[in-house]
Structure formats: structure tokens, C-alpha cells
C-alpha positions in Angstrom: 27.4 25.8 -106.6 31.3 26.2 -107.5 30.9 24.6 -110.9 27.4 27.2 -111.6 29.7 29.9 -110.3 32.6 29.2 -113.2 29.5 29.3 -115.8 28.6 32.4 -114.8 31.9 33.9 -114.3 32.6 32.5 -118.3 29.8 33.9 -119.6 29.8 37.1 -117.3 33.7 37.8 -119.0 32.4 36.8 -122.5 29.9 39.3 -122.9 32.9 41.5 -121.2 34.6 40.6 -123.6 32.3 41.2 -127.0 31.0 44.4 -126.0 34.2 45.9 -124.6 35.8 44.3 -129.1 32.9 45.7 -129.7 32.9 49.2 -128.6 30.1 48.6 -125.8 32.7 50.2 -123.2 29.5 50.9 -121.4 27.6 48.1 -120.6 31.8 45.8 -120.8 32.5 47.8 -117.6 29.5 47.2 -116.3 30.5 43.5 -116.1 33.9 43.9 -115.9 32.6 45.3 -112.9 30.1 43.1 -112.1 32.8 39.7 -112.7 34.9 41.1 -109.9 32.1 41.7 -107.5 30.9 37.5 -108.1 33.5 36.9 -105.8 32.2 39.3 -102.6 28.8 39.5 -103.2 27.9 36.3 -105.0 23.1 36.5 -104.9 23.3 40.0 -104.7 25.8 39.9 -107.6 22.8 37.7 -109.6 20.0 40.2 -108.6 22.0 42.3 -109.7 22.5 40.6 -113.2 19.6 39.2 -113.5 17.9 43.1 -113.2 19.7 44.2 -116.1 17.7 42.4 -118.4 14.4 44.2 -118.1 13.1 47.7 -118.8 13.8 50.1 -121.9 17.4 50.8 -121.8 18.4 47.6 -120.0 21.3 45.5 -121.1 19.0 43.3 -123.3 18.4 46.2 -125.3 22.0 45.9 -126.9 22.7 45.6 -130.2 26.5 46.0 -131.4 27.5 48.3 -134.7 29.7 48.6 -137.1 30.2 52.0 -138.6 26.8 52.2 -137.7 25.2 49.3 -139.0 24.4 45.9 -136.8 27.3 43.5 -137.0 25.1 39.7 -137.2 27.6 37.1 -136.1 28.5 39.2 -132.8 24.8 40.0 -132.4 24.1 36.2 -132.8 26.5 35.7 -130.1 26.1 38.0 -127.7 22.4 37.1 -127.4 23.3 33.4 -126.7 25.4 34.5 -124.5 22.5 36.7 -122.5 20.3 34.1 -122.6 22.8 31.0 -121.0 23.6 33.6 -118.6 19.9 34.5 -117.8 18.8 31.1 -117.9 22.0 30.3 -115.0 21.1 33.3 -112.8 17.6 32.5 -113.2 17.9 28.5 -112.3 21.2 29.7 -109.5 18.7 32.4 -107.9 16.2 29.7 -107.6 18.3 26.9 -106.4 18.9 29.4 -103.6 15.3 30.8 -102.7 14.8 27.5 -101.5 17.1 25.6 -99.3 17.2 21.9 -99.1 
């Protein structure tokens, strides 16, 4: 519903922000684009985001670095945002797959 969509949007924006502030421009731009797309094609966008979690070189593999070293606190925060988003999307897709 609306509440779930707002939560998903907050997480997507939060991820875009942390990626951007850690010089992960490619992924940050993906998430900014997907955030805008949530309004036009919600379920399709959820499916796209969900698919970014699988496979080598996927969003799931992103590790934030500064001066060549992983940044622990930011990576922990990104990991938390990633898993929250993943859970919400899975739930939302499941709910929309079984209309009552």
C-alpha cells in the first residue's frame, strides 16, 4: 500500500544518498532513476530493484571504499538499508502476486 511505497522510497533514497556520498556514482544514479520510476511503474520497478540483488557484479556486491580501504560504518549502514529494502520488496511483491 501507500505506507509500504513510502518506506521503499525512503530506503531507495537513503541508498542513493550513501552511494553518492561515497563516490559510487554509477549505483547512486541507478537508485535515483529507480526512485523516480516508482511513481510511473511501481511493481515493475520493484522487480527491477529485486533483480539487482543477484549475481556477480550486482548491487549486492557493492562495497564502499575511501582511499582504497573499505569504510566499515558506511558499509554497515548500506548493508542494513539493502536488507531492509530487499525484505520490503519481497513482501510487497508477494502481496501483489496474490490479490485478495
